[in-house]
C-alpha positions in Angstrom: -28.1 -59.1 135.0 -26.5 -62.5 135.3 -27.5 -62.8 138.9 -31.1 -62.0 138.1 -31.1 -64.6 135.3 -29.7 -67.2 137.7 -32.4 -66.4 140.3 -35.1 -66.7 137.7 -33.6 -70.0 136.5 -33.5 -71.3 140.0 -37.1 -70.4 140.7 -38.2 -72.0 137.4 -36.3 -75.2 138.2 -37.9 -75.3 141.7 -41.3 -74.9 140.2 -40.8 -77.7 137.6 -39.4 -80.0 140.3 -42.4 -79.4 142.5 -44.7 -80.1 139.5 -42.8 -83.3 138.6 -43.2 -84.5 142.2 -46.9 -83.7 142.2 -47.3 -85.6 138.9 -45.4 -88.6 140.3 -47.6 -88.7 143.4 -50.8 -88.6 141.3 -49.4 -91.3 139.0 -48.9 -93.6 141.9 -52.3 -92.8 143.4 -53.8 -93.7 140.0 -51.9 -97.0 139.9 -53.2 -97.9 143.4 -56.7 -96.9 142.6 -56.9 -98.8 139.3 -55.4 -102.0 140.8 -57.9 -101.9 143.6 -61.1 -100.8 141.7 -60.5 -101.0 138.0 -59.8 -98.4 135.3 -63.4 -97.0 134.9 -63.9 -93.8 137.0 -67.6 -94.2 136.7 -67.6 -97.3 138.9 -64.3 -96.6 140.8 -64.9 -93.6 143.2 -61.2 -93.6 144.4 -60.0 -93.2 140.8 -62.6 -90.5 140.2 -61.3 -88.5 143.1 -57.6 -89.0 142.0 -58.5 -87.6 138.6 -60.1 -84.6 140.3 -56.9 -84.1 142.3 -54.9 -84.3 139.0 -56.8 -81.3 137.7 -56.0 -79.4 140.9 -52.3 -79.7 140.1 -52.8 -79.0 136.4 -51.7 -82.5 135.3 -52.5 -82.8 131.6 -55.4 -85.1 130.7 -53.3 -87.1 128.3 -50.9 -87.9 131.1 -53.7 -89.0 133.4 -55.2 -91.2 130.6 -51.8 -92.7 129.9 -51.3 -93.4 133.6 -54.7 -95.2 133.8 -53.8 -97.3 130.8 -50.4 -98.3 132.2 -52.0 -99.2 135.6 -54.5 -101.4 133.8 -51.8 -103.4 132.1 -50.7 -106.7 133.4 -47.0 -105.8 133.4 -47.4 -102.6 135.4 -45.6 -102.4 138.8 -47.9 -102.9 141.8 -47.5 -100.1 144.4 -48.0 -100.8 148.1 -49.1 -98.2 150.6 -46.8 -98.2 153.7 -46.8 -95.7 156.6 -43.7 -95.1 158.6 -43.5 -93.3 162.0 -40.7 -91.6 163.8 -39.5 -88.7 165.8 -37.8 -85.7 164.4 -35.7 -83.2 166.4 -37.2 -81.8 169.6 -39.6 -84.8 169.9 -41.7 -83.8 166.9 -43.9 -86.8 165.8 -43.6 -87.5 162.0 -45.8 -89.8 160.0 -44.7 -90.6 156.4 -47.1 -92.1 153.9 -45.5 -93.9 151.0 -46.5 -95.7 147.8 -43.7 -98.1 146.8 -42.9 -101.0 144.6 -39.9 -101.9 146.8 -40.6 -101.5 150.6 -37.0 -102.6 151.4 -35.6 -99.7 149.4 -38.2 -97.3 150.8 -37.7 -98.1 154.5 -33.9 -97.8 154.1 -34.3 -94.4 152.5 -36.7 -93.2 155.1 -34.4 -94.3 157.9 -31.5 -92.5 156.3 -33.6 -89.3 156.2 -34.4 -89.5 159.9 -30.9 -90.4 160.9 -29.2 -87.6 159.0 -31.6 -85.0 160.5 -31.2 -86.0 164.2 -34.4 -88.0 164.1 -35.3 -91.7 164.7 -37.5 -94.1 162.8 -40.0 -95.8 165.2 -42.1 -98.9 165.2 -45.4 -99.1 163.2 -48.3 -97.9 165.4 -46.1 -96.1 167.9 -47.2 -92.6 166.9 -50.4 -93.0 164.9 -52.6 -92.5 168.0 -51.3 -88.9 168.2 -53.2 -88.0 165.0 -56.8 -88.1 163.9 -57.4 -89.3 160.4 -59.9 -87.1 158.6 -61.5 -86.9 155.1 -60.9 -83.5 153.6 -62.7 -82.1 150.5 -62.1 -78.8 148.8 -65.3 -77.9 147.1 -66.8 -75.1 145.0 -69.7 -73.4 146.8 -70.8 -71.4 143.7 -74.6 -71.4 143.5 -74.9 -73.1 146.9 -75.9 -71.7 150.3 -73.3 -73.2 152.7 -75.6 -73.1 155.7 -78.3 -75.1 153.9 -75.7 -77.4 152.5 -74.2 -78.1 155.9 -77.6 -79.3 157.1 -78.1 -81.5 154.0 -74.7 -83.1 154.3 -74.6 -83.9 158.0 -76.3 -87.2 157.4 -73.6 -88.0 154.8 -70.9 -87.5 157.5 -70.0 -83.9 157.3 -68.3 -82.9 160.5 -67.3 -79.3 159.9 -66.3 -76.8 157.2 -64.1 -73.7 156.7 -65.1 -71.1 154.1 -62.4 -69.9 151.8 -62.0 -67.4 149.1 -63.3 -67.5 145.5 -66.5 -69.5 146.3 -64.6 -72.4 147.9 -64.8 -74.3 151.1 -63.0 -77.1 152.9 -65.3 -79.7 154.4 -64.2 -82.4 156.9 -65.5 -85.8 157.9 -64.3 -88.8 159.9 -62.2 -91.3 158.1 -65.0 -93.9 158.0 -67.4 -91.4 156.4 -65.1 -90.5 153.5 -67.0 -92.6 151.0 -70.4 -91.5 152.2 -69.5 -87.8 152.1 -68.1 -88.2 148.6 -71.4 -89.8 147.5 -73.3 -87.0 149.2 -71.4 -84.3 147.4 -71.9 -86.0 144.1 -75.6 -86.4 144.7 -75.9 -82.6 145.3 -73.9 -81.9 142.1 -71.2 -80.1 144.2 -67.9 -79.8 142.4 -65.0 -81.4 144.3 -61.8 -79.6 143.5 -59.5 -81.8 145.5 -59.8 -84.4 148.2 -57.6 -86.4 150.6 -57.4 -88.4 153.7 -55.2 -86.4 156.1 -53.7 -87.1 159.5 -54.4 -84.1 161.8 -52.4 -83.8 165.1 -54.5 -83.8 168.2 -52.0 -81.5 169.9 -49.0 -79.5 168.5 -45.6 -78.5 169.8 -44.4 -74.9 169.5 -40.8 -74.4 168.5 -38.7 -71.3 168.0 -37.5 -70.4 164.5 -34.1 -72.1 164.8 -35.7 -75.3 166.0 -38.4 -75.2 163.3 -35.6 -74.9 160.7 -34.0 -78.1 162.0 -37.3 -80.0 161.8 -38.1 -78.6 158.3 -34.8 -80.1 157.0 -36.2 -83.6 157.8 -39.6 -82.8 156.4 -38.1 -81.4 153.2 -35.9 -84.4 152.7 -38.8 -86.8 153.2 -41.1 -84.8 150.8 -38.4 -84.9 148.1 -38.2 -88.7 148.2 -40.0 -90.2 145.2 -41.6 -92.9 147.2 -43.1 -90.5 149.7 -46.7 -89.3 149.2 -47.4 -87.3 152.3 -45.7 -86.2 155.5 -47.6 -85.2 158.6 -46.2 -83.9 161.9 -47.3 -82.2 165.1 -45.1 -79.1 165.0 -47.2 -76.0 165.5 -47.6 -73.4 162.7 -45.4 -70.3 163.0 -47.0 -67.6 165.2 
């Protein structure tokens, strides 16, 4: 009975830790969005999308509103978006997106993560060319014909889409078309469930399970860092 209780407690702790990390990430995205475009989501499309993403991770509305108010204050810390690049074990390319109020601290922490996991932090721009930056929207297709919608959104920048379950789809566009596609979706009254700018590897490297585990140690360490927003790599999915 004691062992079962400890297992449940561990799972609960892990779930809350993951939720706390998601809320921290959204909070920093809100701060950056407000500083760049103001606290009114009606005239700040970046903030509007961050608020939609907050819903997707079940962040309470009062916490979102509080984060917007803090970000609009004069004394709130200014977060800077910085991307770090490096190699993990077995030559896996790793890109780390951060939002930080102290780049000196962040780069030191990121370097430690790479060094302790048999990786190496590289120079800015040394690996970015291995990835394509895409706009990604998770949308509700309820009440819409996806074939017709595809034709209507091509002019807004839609590149491709993948149909999912529960009347949902993932639509992709080029980085430069992110804003246009956002406007196109809004004009069609299509509910955006979540959105992001992602870095998709042009080619991937296949590793065996033991090698994958070594790379995942680095990725997990990076993702647990409070300053880290996203981690991208070119390791192939498990077969």
